[in-house]
N, C-alpha and C positions, 0 to 999 in steps of 0.2 A: 370340345366341339361346340357346346352350347354358347360359350362366350364369343367364339368367332362368328357364329351365326348371328348373334345379337349385334355384334360390331358391324358385320357386313350389312345387315338390314338397316340398322340405324344410320349408317353412313349414307345410304341412299336417301334417307329422309332428311338429312341435315340441312339441305338447302331449300326445302319446300316451304311454302307460305304458311298455310294452316291445314295440314293434312289430317284426315281421319283414317284409321287403320281397321281392316276387317280380316277375319280369319277365313279359311277355305270354305266354310259353310255360310259365309256372309254375316256372321255375328260381329258386332262392334267390339273392338279390342282397345281402342284408345285414340289419343290425338297428340298433336304437337303444336307449339306456338313459337313463332320466330320473331325476334326483335333484334334488329341490327345484325350482329354476327353470332348471336346465340339462339339456339333452338332448345326449348324445354319440352320434355316428353311426359305424358300423363297416361295412366291406365284407364280402363273402361269406367272406373268409379270416379275419375278425376284426380286421383292421387298422383302427386309428383313422383317420377321414376328416375330422372336424371337429365343430363343436358349434353349438348355438343357446342363447342365454340370454335368458330372458323377464323383463321388468320392466314392470309395468303393462300397457299395451296395445301395447307395442313388443317385438319379438324381434330380437336382433342375432345375426348369423351369422359364424362364424369357420372358416377352413380348418384343416387338420391341423397347420400350424405356429403356429396361434394368431393369424394375421393376420385382421383384420376384412375381411369381403367384402360386407356389405350388411345391410339391415334390412327388417322388415315392421312396419307399424303398422295396427292394427285400429280401426275406428270404424263403428258402425251397420250391422254385417253385411258391410262391405267391408274388405278388407285391401289396402293399397297397398305395393308393393315398391320398394326403392331399392338402387342399387349402392353401392360403398364411397365414391364421391365425392358421394353424396347425390342423384344423378340418378334420377328416376322411371323404373321399368322395366316396370311393369304392375300389374295388380290381380286380385283374386278376389272373388267375390260368393257368399255362401252363402244358400241358401233351401231349406227343407224337406228337408235331408239331401243336397242336391246343391250342389256348388261348381263354379262356372264360372270359367275362367281367361282373362285378356285381356292382350295385350301392351301396350306403352306407347302405341301408336296407337289402342287400344281394340278391336283385332281379336280375335275369339274364337279361343282356342288349344286348348281342350279342357275336360274336366270330370272330376269325381270324384263317386262316389255311395257312400253308406254303407248297409250292410245288416248288422245285428248287429255282430259284431266285425271285419268286413271292409270296407275301402274299396277300390273299384275305380277305376282311372284310364283315361281315354279321350282320344285325340287329337281334333283338330278335325273329323275325318271320322267320328268315332264308333267308330273301331277301338280295341279293347281293348289297353292298353299295359302293365298290371301291377296289382299289388295290395299292400295292407298288411293284415296280420292282427295283432290285439292279443291 
């Protein structure tokens, strides 16, 4: 479940310009830097954590050693997530500024909502989990 959560969250960050990430208590967690079709992710100490590379409607994810860890494919407002072996892991659906996340069985896992330059993330109970600022 941890890997799908990471994949779902990073997927939503893959297209942002230079976001900064915060946990549910407002503590700084890290940032990302986008150049062309590649986004690089950094933790709160500035250490490189991995990357995402977009090509067409597909984003491929890599860990800090450069190993492939999974992908996301967008089509018609829905993004489907796959692990490194190509097995389906879940999806997200975007409508009206709100994205809803689902695991591979289709169970609701949480959401994110956009307001201005801020995206706020919530777990499946509606509890606030963190944010991204651009």
